[in-house]
All heavy atoms as an XYZ file, in Angstrom:
848
protein
N       0.868     -1.137      0.071
C      -0.006     -0.026      0.068
C       0.898      1.213      0.054
O       1.990      1.133      0.532
C      -0.996     -0.056      1.245
C      -2.008      1.107      1.015
C      -0.215      0.218      2.505
C      -3.207      0.801      1.897
N       0.464      2.219     -0.722
C       1.294      3.412     -0.875
C       0.242      4.722     -0.721
O      -0.737      4.675     -1.314
C       1.884      3.488     -2.157
C       2.714      4.764     -2.669
C       3.912      4.948     -1.875
C       2.893      4.758     -4.060
N       0.771      5.666      0.162
C       0.109      6.982      0.255
C       0.890      8.091     -0.258
O       2.125      7.892     -0.220
C      -0.498      7.237      1.675
C      -1.525      6.146      2.199
C       0.647      7.336      2.634
N       0.300      9.082     -0.726
C       1.044     10.307     -1.202
C       0.523     11.472     -0.473
O      -0.619     11.471      0.088
C       0.805     10.333     -2.629
N       1.355     12.528     -0.319
C       0.906     13.733      0.309
C      -0.293     14.351     -0.321
O      -0.959     15.200      0.372
N      -0.593     14.045     -1.563
C      -1.793     14.614     -2.209
C      -3.081     13.763     -1.778
O      -4.098     13.971     -2.459
C      -1.539     14.737     -3.645
C      -1.322     13.393     -4.380
O      -1.369     12.325     -3.630
N      -1.104     13.367     -5.645
N      -3.017     12.872     -0.885
C      -4.270     12.227     -0.592
C      -4.593     10.981     -1.391
O      -5.637     10.382     -1.152
N      -3.638     10.626     -2.270
C      -4.045      9.385     -2.994
C      -3.428      8.073     -2.281
O      -2.247      8.136     -1.931
C      -3.362      9.517     -4.481
C      -4.135     10.561     -5.278
C      -3.524      8.200     -5.179
C      -3.548     10.852     -6.571
N      -4.219      7.125     -2.201
C      -3.898      5.864     -1.659
C      -3.863      4.813     -2.678
O      -4.997      4.659     -3.465
C      -4.914      5.429     -0.568
C      -4.909      6.416      0.477
C      -4.440      4.192      0.108
C      -6.033      6.264      1.622
N      -2.947      3.983     -2.873
C      -2.782      2.956     -3.859
C      -2.483      1.641     -3.167
O      -1.795      1.556     -2.320
C      -1.621      3.183     -4.880
C      -1.953      4.331     -5.850
O      -2.844      4.216     -6.703
N      -1.203      5.444     -5.636
N      -3.249      0.597     -3.685
C      -3.055     -0.694     -3.194
C      -2.429     -1.515     -4.351
O      -3.080     -1.551     -5.422
C      -4.215     -1.322     -2.567
C      -4.045     -2.754     -2.126
C      -3.144     -2.760     -0.882
C      -5.345     -3.396     -1.735
N      -1.260     -2.085     -4.101
C      -0.587     -2.929     -5.119
C      -0.440     -4.308     -4.769
O      -0.198     -4.569     -3.627
C       0.809     -2.272     -5.331
C       0.947     -0.909     -5.888
C       0.724      0.245     -5.205
C       1.005     -0.493     -7.265
N       0.858      1.257     -5.961
C       0.994      0.895     -7.206
C       1.152     -1.203     -8.412
C       1.062      1.617     -8.452
C       1.309     -0.471     -9.637
C       1.333      0.934     -9.597
N      -0.526     -5.208     -5.703
C      -0.195     -6.624     -5.506
C       1.172     -6.834     -6.096
O       1.449     -6.392     -7.228
C      -1.251     -7.548     -6.112
C      -1.100     -8.936     -5.749
O      -0.301     -9.290     -4.802
O      -1.695     -9.858     -6.377
N       2.112     -7.550     -5.490
C       3.350     -7.791     -5.947
C       3.721     -9.286     -6.177
O       4.607     -9.911     -5.491
C       4.453     -7.108     -5.072
C       4.252     -5.708     -4.754
C       5.258     -5.259     -3.667
C       4.333     -4.911     -5.961
N       2.884     -9.983     -7.048
C       3.186    -11.443     -7.114
C       4.487    -11.675     -7.844
O       5.048    -11.040     -8.671
C       2.050    -11.894     -8.000
C       1.747    -10.702     -8.871
C       1.948     -9.511     -7.945
N       5.103    -12.744     -7.363
C       6.345    -13.242     -7.971
C       6.033    -14.235     -8.960
O       5.163    -15.110     -8.901
C       7.334    -13.975     -6.932
C       8.033    -12.970     -5.998
C       9.115    -13.536     -5.306
O       9.103    -14.748     -5.137
N       9.998    -12.760     -4.805
N       6.752    -14.190    -10.141
C       6.580    -15.013    -11.252
C       8.000    -15.479    -11.711
O       9.033    -14.927    -11.458
C       5.872    -14.406    -12.413
C       4.417    -13.870    -12.086
C       3.751    -13.253    -13.281
O       4.315    -13.218    -14.420
O       2.619    -13.027    -13.222
N       7.870    -16.656    -12.372
C       9.187    -17.325    -12.806
C       9.040    -17.363    -14.275
O       8.190    -17.884    -14.855
C       9.443    -18.605    -12.248
O       9.358    -18.536    -10.779
C      10.786    -19.214    -12.625
N      10.123    -16.792    -14.996
C      10.221    -16.784    -16.452
C      10.462    -18.292    -16.991
O      10.933    -19.094    -16.175
C      11.194    -15.918    -17.078
O      12.398    -16.332    -16.768
N      10.439    -18.399    -18.162
C      10.645    -19.803    -18.688
C      12.228    -20.115    -18.660
O      12.512    -21.351    -18.573
C      10.308    -19.866    -20.274
O      10.933    -18.881    -20.984
N      12.981    -19.086    -18.437
C      14.398    -19.261    -18.183
C      14.743    -19.596    -16.771
O      15.897    -19.792    -16.316
C      15.264    -18.117    -18.707
N      13.578    -19.543    -15.929
C      13.901    -19.761    -14.421
C      14.146    -18.559    -13.496
O      14.505    -18.589    -12.417
N      14.095    -17.407    -14.260
C      14.425    -16.217    -13.500
C      13.083    -15.651    -12.706
O      11.986    -15.649    -13.242
C      14.857    -15.095    -14.374
C      15.019    -13.661    -13.686
C      16.010    -15.475    -15.287
N      13.293    -15.432    -11.470
C      12.204    -14.965    -10.607
C      12.174    -13.443    -10.558
O      13.100    -12.804    -10.404
C      12.318    -15.439     -9.143
C      11.168    -14.961     -8.229
C      12.478    -17.046     -9.066
N      10.866    -12.870    -10.861
C      10.793    -11.534    -10.872
C       9.418    -11.108    -10.311
O       8.522    -11.911    -10.265
C      10.983    -10.946    -12.365
C       9.932    -11.442    -13.286
C       8.689    -10.712    -13.505
C      10.000    -12.658    -13.896
C       7.717    -11.191    -14.440
C       9.093    -13.126    -14.847
C       7.962    -12.362    -15.092
N       9.362     -9.822     -9.912
C       8.034     -9.335     -9.377
C       7.250     -8.534    -10.451
O       7.853     -7.838    -11.289
C       8.189     -8.380     -8.126
C       8.807     -9.047     -6.954
O       8.278    -10.156     -6.681
N       9.734     -8.482     -6.176
N       6.024     -8.861    -10.453
C       5.063     -7.928    -11.217
C       4.464     -6.874    -10.267
O       4.281     -7.185     -9.098
C       3.996     -8.761    -11.873
C       4.531     -9.663    -12.980
C       3.393    -10.458    -13.663
N       2.184     -9.651    -13.735
C       0.965    -10.084    -13.611
N       0.804    -11.380    -13.358
N      -0.068     -9.392    -13.713
N       4.087     -5.758    -10.701
C       3.367     -4.741     -9.967
C       1.985     -4.562    -10.562
O       1.863     -4.093    -11.686
C       4.252     -3.388    -10.071
C       5.537     -3.620     -9.388
C       6.666     -3.944    -10.231
C       5.781     -3.517     -8.081
C       7.883     -4.103     -9.771
C       6.982     -3.772     -7.513
C       8.138     -4.040     -8.376
O       9.295     -4.204     -7.870
N       0.950     -4.932     -9.865
C      -0.402     -4.853    -10.235
C      -1.183     -3.907     -9.330
O      -1.257     -4.171     -8.162
C      -1.086     -6.227    -10.275
C      -0.245     -7.206    -11.081
C      -2.547     -6.111    -10.698
C      -0.779     -8.629    -11.001
N      -1.598     -2.723     -9.836
C      -2.372     -1.843     -9.070
C      -3.775     -2.404     -8.841
O      -4.523     -2.562     -9.864
C      -2.376     -0.438     -9.679
C      -3.201      0.499     -8.806
C      -3.480      1.930     -9.491
C      -2.055      2.670     -9.756
N      -2.254      4.026    -10.091
N      -4.183     -2.606     -7.615
C      -5.537     -3.178     -7.371
C      -6.614     -2.059     -7.367
O      -7.737     -2.283     -7.834
C      -5.520     -3.969     -6.110
C      -4.582     -5.234     -6.119
C      -4.671     -5.837     -4.715
C      -5.015     -6.142     -7.146
N      -6.184     -0.953     -6.783
C      -7.101      0.236     -6.688
C      -6.418      1.439     -6.356
O      -5.308      1.344     -5.757
C      -8.349      0.032     -5.997
C      -8.222     -0.024     -4.382
C      -8.001      1.041     -3.583
C      -8.169     -1.282     -3.735
C      -7.862      1.037     -2.236
C      -7.951     -1.365     -2.333
C      -7.760     -0.226     -1.635
N      -7.039      2.624     -6.563
C      -6.542      3.888     -6.201
C      -7.652      4.713     -5.654
O      -8.840      4.591     -6.214
C      -5.878      4.618     -7.405
C      -5.367      6.037     -7.115
C      -4.736      6.629     -8.307
O      -3.566      6.258     -8.665
O      -5.353      7.521     -8.876
N      -7.363      5.362     -4.612
C      -8.474      6.180     -3.945
C      -7.999      7.505     -3.520
O      -6.777      7.634     -3.102
C      -8.872      5.380     -2.685
C      -9.954      6.055     -1.913
S     -10.073      5.394     -0.267
C     -10.417      6.686      0.824
N      -8.796      8.546     -3.677
C      -8.447      9.916     -3.206
C      -9.055     10.206     -1.949
O     -10.430     10.137     -1.837
C      -8.922     10.949     -4.314
C      -8.709     12.295     -3.899
C      -7.332     12.911     -4.162
O      -6.663     12.568     -5.196
N      -6.730     13.623     -3.233
N      -8.295     10.434     -0.900
C      -8.999     10.704      0.394
C      -8.972     12.208      0.536
O      -8.143     12.879      0.172
C      -8.155     10.134      1.538
C      -8.695     10.213      2.777
O      -9.891     10.104      2.900
O      -8.037     10.478      3.835
N     -10.228     12.790      1.012
C     -10.300     14.180      1.153
C     -10.660     14.574      2.593
O     -11.189     13.795      3.242
C     -11.355     14.563      0.171
C     -11.020     14.383     -1.307
C     -12.280     14.815     -2.087
O     -13.413     14.927     -1.626
O     -11.923     14.937     -3.428
N     -10.305     15.889      2.827
C     -10.697     16.329      4.240
C     -12.145     16.781      4.126
O     -12.842     16.554      3.215
C      -9.740     17.404      4.735
C      -9.822     18.691      3.856
O     -10.743     18.833      3.076
O      -8.898     19.502      4.030
N     -12.696     17.417      5.385
C     -14.114     17.758      5.379
C     -14.433     18.935      4.365
O     -15.611     19.119      4.031
C     -14.319     18.359      6.736
C     -14.412     17.235      7.851
O     -14.488     16.035      7.401
O     -14.195     17.553      8.876
N     -13.404     19.666      3.863
C     -13.605     20.695      2.880
C     -13.452     20.239      1.514
O     -13.390     21.131      0.557
C     -12.874     21.893      3.262
C     -13.173     22.511      4.639
C     -12.354     23.621      5.039
O     -11.529     24.131      4.275
O     -12.458     24.034      6.213
N     -13.227     19.041      1.242
C     -13.041     18.561     -0.189
C     -11.624     18.632     -0.638
O     -11.349     18.270     -1.863
N     -10.614     18.929      0.119
C      -9.186     19.183     -0.203
C      -8.503     17.703     -0.016
O      -8.992     16.975      0.790
C      -8.533     20.088      0.506
C      -9.038     21.581      0.271
C      -8.346     22.458      1.238
N      -8.520     22.099      2.568
C      -8.690     22.981      3.600
N      -8.666     24.219      3.350
N      -8.870     22.506      4.781
N      -7.439     17.399     -0.842
C      -6.804     16.242     -0.580
C      -6.274     16.049      0.789
O      -5.686     17.122      1.278
C      -5.554     16.240     -1.626
C      -6.218     17.152     -2.684
C      -7.033     18.170     -1.890
N      -6.348     14.963      1.440
C      -5.896     14.868      2.828
C      -4.366     14.669      2.721
O      -3.666     13.959      2.080
C      -6.386     13.541      3.455
O      -7.769     13.647      3.684
N      -3.619     15.456      3.633
C      -2.202     15.452      3.737
C      -1.719     14.221      4.642
O      -1.299     14.394      5.716
C      -1.723     16.784      4.318
C      -2.960     17.115      5.136
C      -4.176     16.522      4.438
N      -1.632     13.062      3.937
C      -1.122     11.814      4.712
C       0.413     11.737      4.833
O       1.064     12.227      3.845
C      -1.690     10.606      3.994
C      -3.167     10.407      4.003
S      -3.757      8.924      3.182
C      -4.096      9.853      1.523
N       0.849     11.359      5.910
C       2.227     11.299      6.113
C       2.857      9.959      6.446
O       3.963      9.714      6.358
C       2.606     12.134      7.490
O       1.834     11.604      8.505
C       2.246     13.576      7.188
N       1.841      8.803      6.671
C       2.424      7.504      6.903
C       1.129      6.613      6.780
O       0.085      6.967      6.716
C       2.933      7.362      8.286
S       1.927      7.717      9.656
N       1.535      5.339      6.541
C       0.398      4.305      6.368
C       0.876      2.950      7.074
O       2.091      2.690      7.070
C       0.228      4.159      4.866
C       1.390      3.584      4.054
C      -1.061      3.293      4.662
N      -0.117      2.195      7.507
C       0.138      0.853      8.040
C      -1.003      0.005      7.545
O      -2.143      0.406      7.520
C       0.283      0.878      9.486
N      -0.663     -1.185      7.208
C      -1.773     -2.231      7.000
C      -1.778     -3.308      8.046
O      -0.601     -3.695      8.477
C      -1.589     -2.863      5.571
C      -2.895     -3.577      5.131
C      -0.295     -3.608      5.451
C      -2.979     -3.929      3.706
N      -2.865     -3.631      8.448
C      -2.884     -4.560      9.596
C      -2.548     -5.965      9.226
O      -2.590     -6.289      8.063
C      -4.366     -4.626     10.221
O      -5.196     -5.313      9.169
N      -1.972     -6.756     10.175
C      -1.457     -8.056      9.880
C      -2.570     -8.949      9.278
O      -2.369     -9.932      8.506
C      -0.942     -8.573     11.271
C      -0.520     -7.389     11.919
C      -1.482     -6.327     11.466
N      -3.794     -8.617      9.687
C      -4.973     -9.402      9.221
C      -5.381     -8.906      7.743
O      -6.183     -9.585      7.134
C      -6.181     -9.252     10.140
O      -6.648     -7.849     10.092
N      -4.654     -7.902      7.322
C      -5.067     -7.412      5.965
C      -6.450     -6.953      5.658
O      -6.981     -6.960      4.663
C      -4.517     -8.273      4.768
C      -4.496     -7.615      3.486
C      -3.263     -8.953      5.175
N      -7.016     -6.440      6.918
C      -8.477     -6.088      6.817
C      -8.573     -4.523      7.074
O      -9.597     -3.827      6.698
C      -9.270     -6.756      7.896
C      -9.337     -8.310      7.530
C      -9.863     -8.955      8.777
N     -11.156     -9.583      8.560
C     -11.791    -10.336      9.292
N     -11.362    -10.467     10.629
N     -12.855    -10.725      9.050
N      -7.557     -3.938      7.577
C      -7.718     -2.524      7.972
C      -6.381     -1.832      7.580
O      -5.278     -2.432      7.558
C      -7.890     -2.311      9.429
C      -9.252     -2.798      9.819
C      -9.689     -2.342     11.234
N     -10.967     -2.741     11.507
C     -11.563     -3.888     11.739
N     -10.680     -4.903     11.868
N     -12.862     -4.070     11.931
N      -6.552     -0.543      7.262
C      -5.389      0.370      6.880
C      -5.528      1.609      7.802
O      -6.603      2.135      7.988
C      -5.421      0.926      5.404
C      -4.496      1.956      5.143
C      -5.317     -0.391      4.528
N      -4.362      2.111      8.340
C      -4.419      3.273      9.069
C      -3.442      4.317      8.547
O      -2.363      3.833      8.101
C      -3.942      3.031     10.633
N      -3.840      5.616      8.389
C      -3.047      6.558      7.914
C      -2.802      7.743      9.067
O      -3.749      8.012      9.629
C      -3.608      7.202      6.654
O      -4.806      7.775      6.960
C      -3.685      6.189      5.510
N      -1.608      8.202      9.071
C      -1.266      9.409      9.912
C      -1.410     10.593      9.020
O      -1.109     10.538      7.859
N      -1.893     11.703      9.603
C      -2.047     12.883      8.943
C      -1.245     14.069      9.353
O      -0.711     14.090     10.516
C      -3.611     13.298      9.021
C      -4.570     12.162      8.857
S      -4.551     11.391      7.302
C      -5.479     12.679      6.319
N      -1.012     15.069      8.494
C      -0.220     16.195      8.851
C      -0.826     17.008     10.022
O      -0.114     17.508     10.832
C      -0.011     17.050      7.646
N      -2.134     17.031     10.174
C      -2.772     17.829     11.200
C      -2.818     17.056     12.492
O      -3.601     17.620     13.461
N      -2.355     16.004     12.683
C      -2.327     15.226     13.936
C      -3.466     14.123     13.965
O      -3.630     13.446     15.052
N      -4.300     13.885     12.942
C      -5.321     12.864     13.027
C      -4.862     11.575     12.442
O      -3.869     11.608     11.708
C      -6.560     13.270     12.094
C      -7.295     14.627     12.332
C      -8.357     14.809     11.305
C      -8.021     14.390     13.804
N      -5.566     10.447     12.904
C      -5.397      9.123     12.272
C      -6.747      8.779     11.586
O      -7.779      9.070     12.077
C      -5.098      8.055     13.385
C      -3.809      8.314     14.060
C      -3.739      7.211     15.256
C      -2.614      8.001     13.218
N      -6.648      8.195     10.470
C      -7.800      7.603      9.774
C      -7.565      6.090      9.828
O      -6.533      5.571      9.404
C      -8.093      8.229      8.451
C      -8.531      9.595      8.425
C      -8.940      9.934      7.041
C      -9.474     11.475      7.025
N      -9.958     11.839      5.799
N      -8.766      5.367     10.060
C      -8.627      3.860     10.087
C      -9.661      3.477      9.095
O     -10.840      3.928      9.078
C      -9.025      3.306     11.432
C      -8.904      1.747     11.301
C      -8.122      3.827     12.473
N      -9.192      2.752      8.043
C     -10.047      2.317      6.963
C     -10.401      0.740      6.918
O      -9.463      0.054      7.507
C      -9.388      2.575      5.575
C      -9.106      4.052      5.329
C      -7.961      4.600      5.740
C      -9.991      4.795      4.556
C      -7.655      5.955      5.473
C      -9.774      6.138      4.302
C      -8.583      6.749      4.695
N     -11.457      0.407      6.447
C     -11.800     -1.070      6.264
C     -11.355     -1.311      4.745
O     -11.641     -0.629      3.962
C     -13.227     -1.358      6.459
C     -13.596     -2.712      6.374
C     -13.198     -3.661      7.483
O     -13.281     -3.209      8.616
O     -12.985     -4.836      7.241
N     -10.544     -2.327      4.763
C     -10.165     -2.722      3.357
C     -11.094     -3.830      2.707
O     -11.280     -4.816      3.229
C      -8.582     -3.362      3.341
C      -8.043     -3.776      2.168
C      -8.019     -2.616      1.090
C      -6.645     -4.260      2.427
N     -11.647     -3.306      1.553
C     -12.618     -4.199      0.771
C     -12.049     -4.268     -0.593
O     -11.801     -3.222     -1.379
C     -13.910     -3.673      0.822
O     -14.746     -4.230     -0.158
N     -11.906     -5.530     -1.133
C     -11.583     -5.604     -2.559
C     -12.603     -5.197     -3.564
O     -12.325     -5.024     -4.703
C     -10.999     -7.023     -2.788
C      -9.845     -7.416     -2.107
S      -8.497     -6.236     -2.019
C      -8.034     -6.255     -3.717
N     -13.865     -5.054     -3.050
C     -14.905     -4.559     -4.008
C     -15.313     -3.155     -3.861
O     -15.541     -2.450     -4.863
C     -16.271     -5.381     -3.689
O     -16.619     -5.243     -2.307
C     -16.009     -6.841     -4.046
N     -15.104     -2.530     -2.645
C     -15.386     -1.136     -2.366
C     -14.105     -0.266     -2.200
O     -14.249      0.874     -1.973
C     -16.308     -1.058     -1.225
C     -17.681     -1.685     -1.533
C     -18.521     -1.600     -0.226
O     -18.526     -0.544      0.487
O     -19.333     -2.544      0.037
N     -12.895     -0.856     -2.084
C     -11.672     -0.109     -1.709
C     -11.585      0.058     -0.332
O     -11.801     -0.823      0.474
N     -11.267      1.290      0.062
C     -11.050      1.633      1.463
C     -12.311      2.492      1.933
O     -12.644      3.496      1.314
C      -9.823      2.519      1.635
C      -8.480      1.849      1.402
C      -7.367      2.811      1.396
C      -8.297      0.628      2.349
N     -12.832      2.026      3.104
C     -14.041      2.651      3.623
C     -13.582      3.194      5.016
O     -13.082      2.562      5.892
C     -15.255      1.676      3.763
C     -16.428      2.372      4.386
C     -15.627      1.083      2.371
N     -13.791      4.526      5.253
C     -13.416      5.153      6.427
C     -14.197      4.575      7.611
O     -15.457      4.586      7.557
C     -13.467      6.690      6.471
C     -13.159      7.261      7.785
C     -12.698      7.243      5.417
N     -13.514      3.971      8.585
C     -14.217      3.402      9.725
C     -14.194      4.383     10.978
O     -15.159      4.724     11.634
C     -13.545      2.162     10.224
C     -13.718      1.019      9.240
S     -12.891     -0.509      9.815
C     -13.360     -0.654     11.530
N     -12.899      5.068     11.219
C     -12.737      5.880     12.315
C     -11.765      7.032     11.909
O     -10.879      6.897     11.172
C     -12.130      5.165     13.552
C     -12.828      4.009     13.908
N     -14.096      3.890     14.710
C     -12.531      2.638     13.667
C     -14.362      2.749     14.884
N     -13.468      1.871     14.345
N     -12.066      8.319     12.667
C     -11.126      9.292     12.545
C     -10.740      9.623     13.902
O     -11.652      9.904     14.791
C     -11.723     10.592     11.793
C     -12.063     10.181     10.362
C     -10.742     11.746     11.770
C     -12.830     11.246      9.595
N      -9.492      9.446     14.289
C      -9.003      9.619     15.616
C      -8.226     10.817     15.748
O      -7.288     11.068     15.082
C      -8.205      8.315     16.046
C      -8.783      6.923     15.664
C      -7.785      5.797     15.886
C      -9.988      6.807     16.528
N      -8.515     11.528     16.838
C      -7.758     12.776     17.174
C      -6.936     12.556     18.478
O      -7.150     11.586     19.174
C      -8.780     13.988     17.337
O      -9.600     13.650     18.388
N      -6.066     13.462     18.772
C      -5.348     13.334     20.104
C      -3.910     13.868     19.951
O      -3.410     14.238     20.902
N      -3.441     13.857     18.688
C      -2.102     14.477     18.541
C      -2.319     15.977     18.085
O      -3.141     16.292     17.518
C      -1.302     13.761     17.461
C      -0.949     12.240     17.808
N       0.067     12.101     18.906
C      -1.189     11.115     17.223
C       0.129     10.796     18.940
N      -0.537     10.181     17.915
N      -1.279     16.749     18.428
C      -1.239     18.231     18.027
C      -0.284     18.523     16.906
O      -0.173     19.726     16.797
C      -0.928     18.961     19.340
C      -2.081     18.835     20.416
O      -3.272     18.869     20.177
N      -1.673     18.686     21.659
N       0.201     17.568     16.328
C       1.169     17.899     15.214
C       1.285     16.674     14.306
O       0.409     15.651     14.463
C       2.638     18.068     15.869
O       3.592     18.362     14.903
N       2.149     16.681     13.306
C       2.286     15.657     12.340
C       2.435     14.343     12.972
O       3.109     14.196     13.929
C       3.431     15.986     11.440
C       3.698     14.985     10.387
C       3.276     17.355     10.696
N       1.707     13.248     12.458
C       1.840     11.894     12.801
C       2.752     11.215     11.649
O       2.232     10.811     10.685
C       0.537     11.249     12.843
C       0.621      9.815     13.263
C      -0.332     12.020     13.870
N       4.099     10.946     11.942
C       4.919     10.369     10.897
C       4.953      8.899     11.126
O       5.558      8.176     10.261
C       6.261     10.965     11.172
C       6.279     11.327     12.696
C       4.835     11.660     12.962
N       4.373      8.288     12.225
C       4.478      6.810     12.443
C       3.193      6.332     12.996
O       2.591      6.847     13.757
C       5.557      6.499     13.458
C       5.620      4.970     13.750
C       6.906      7.037     13.126
N       2.735      5.258     12.258
C       1.537      4.498     12.718
C       1.768      2.981     12.491
O       2.460      2.650     11.646
C       0.260      5.003     11.979
C       0.305      4.603     10.605
C      -1.047      4.365     12.613
N       1.292      2.138     13.427
C       1.497      0.635     13.416
C       0.416      0.020     14.074
O      -0.222      0.477     15.042
C       2.923      0.445     14.087
O       3.089     -1.029     13.955
N       0.098     -1.217     13.558
C      -0.861     -2.095     14.191
C      -0.094     -3.160     14.995
O       1.006     -3.483     14.785
C      -1.595     -2.996     13.082
C      -2.680     -2.138     12.330
C      -2.298     -1.408     11.232
C      -4.018     -2.220     12.855
C      -3.388     -0.719     10.590
C      -4.991     -1.446     12.254
C      -4.681     -0.729     11.183
N      -0.848     -3.459     16.155
C      -0.381     -4.600     16.898
C      -0.398     -5.901     16.126
O      -1.074     -6.042     15.120
C      -1.318     -4.827     18.185
O      -2.482     -5.169     17.887
N       0.228     -6.940     16.569
C       0.377     -8.286     15.833
C      -0.925     -8.939     15.749
O      -1.145     -9.677     14.782
C       1.480     -9.100     16.437
O       1.013     -9.437     17.802
N      -1.851     -8.694     16.712
C      -3.230     -9.323     16.429
C      -4.201     -8.404     15.759
O      -5.348     -8.696     15.774
C      -3.830     -9.728     17.806
C      -3.884     -8.662     18.805
O      -3.598     -7.460     18.453
O      -4.354     -8.870     19.954
N      -3.837     -7.345     15.225
C      -4.613     -6.355     14.478
C      -5.683     -5.574     15.315
O      -6.573     -4.987     14.772
C      -5.239     -6.960     13.284
O      -4.203     -7.480     12.435
N      -5.615     -5.658     16.639
C      -6.740     -5.017     17.516
C      -6.228     -3.732     17.998
O      -7.162     -2.835     18.490
C      -7.002     -5.921     18.735
O      -5.830     -6.124     19.488
C      -7.488     -7.294     18.187
N      -5.020     -3.211     17.961
C      -4.622     -1.965     18.410
C      -3.859     -1.235     17.340
O      -3.135     -1.819     16.616
C      -3.824     -2.136     19.777
C      -4.659     -2.655     20.864
C      -3.805     -2.822     22.155
N      -4.556     -3.607     23.107
C      -4.422     -4.957     23.241
N      -3.523     -5.726     22.498
N      -5.143     -5.504     24.288
N      -3.790     -0.033     17.519
C      -3.031      0.872     16.724
C      -2.229      1.721     17.688
O      -2.607      2.301     18.648
C      -3.869      1.779     15.742
C      -4.766      0.976     14.844
C      -2.994      2.783     14.909
C      -5.734      1.715     14.047
N      -0.967      2.018     17.222
C       0.026      2.783     18.035
C       0.478      4.019     16.992
O       0.701      3.753     15.794
C       1.206      2.006     18.449
S       2.414      3.103     19.492
N       0.490      5.155     17.497
C       0.955      6.266     16.702
C       1.847      7.221     17.379
O       1.841      7.227     18.705
C      -0.312      7.050     16.177
O      -1.010      7.637     17.225
N       2.794      7.822     16.748
C       3.657      8.739     17.296
C       3.538     10.049     16.621
O       3.323     10.037     15.349
C       5.125      8.240     17.268
N       3.784     11.173     17.295
C       3.597     12.459     16.645
C       4.889     13.339     16.894
O       5.546     13.189     17.973
C       2.402     13.065     17.338
O       2.327     14.468     16.830
N       5.083     14.323     16.110
C       6.114     15.394     16.375
C       5.769     16.260     17.499
O       6.612     17.101     17.951
C       6.361     16.150     15.069
C       6.807     15.367     13.863
C       7.065     16.325     12.750
C       7.961     14.567     14.164
N       4.568     16.072     18.085
C       4.293     16.791     19.367
C       4.913     15.947     20.602
O       4.524     16.376     21.817
C       2.831     17.049     19.606
C       2.024     15.843     19.788
O       2.555     14.687     19.779
O       0.722     15.959     19.780
N       5.706     14.943     20.351
C       6.377     14.250     21.315
C       5.409     13.249     22.145
O       5.628     12.973     23.357
C       7.159     15.157     22.324
C       8.172     15.946     21.618
N       9.262     15.506     21.097
C       8.106     17.293     21.376
C       9.915     16.462     20.564
N       9.200     17.590     20.699
N       4.284     12.840     21.532
C       3.408     11.963     22.223
C       3.343     10.635     21.388
O       3.515     10.670     20.194
C       2.020     12.529     22.316
O       1.440     12.789     20.946
C       1.937     13.693     23.208
N       2.978      9.609     22.181
C       2.791      8.239     21.621
C       1.357      7.838     22.072
O       0.987      7.994     23.277
C       3.870      7.255     22.036
C       5.163      7.632     21.548
C       3.409      5.818     21.624
C       6.309      6.680     21.967
N       0.482      7.465     21.205
C      -0.863      7.020     21.631
C      -1.052      5.743     21.187
O      -0.572      5.139     20.163
C      -1.866      8.027     20.857
C      -1.640      9.506     21.236
C      -2.485     10.024     22.105
C      -2.131     11.550     22.329
N      -2.724     12.075     23.478
């Protein structure tokens, strides 16, 4: 999964294939692209992204201190589940717990949530 500062989220599949000569290589297949917007319709300034180990949820950190949690659907793309506040500055790090039930974030305001 890839996010850009302009609010575009891309999900890619990277299957490995083997050529007839036995060379293993990766293919890059874009599964979907989504534009995330703020309340005023502007592109969301995302700063980081994490995909849960269960591959069911995606979390993004935002420049304004918010976190967005999305449900990942191969038919509907990403659907916003939660918008979490609590940081007062840029969120450059977000991560899921190994069981996909918790999210940890760090901010430039020197807080970890």
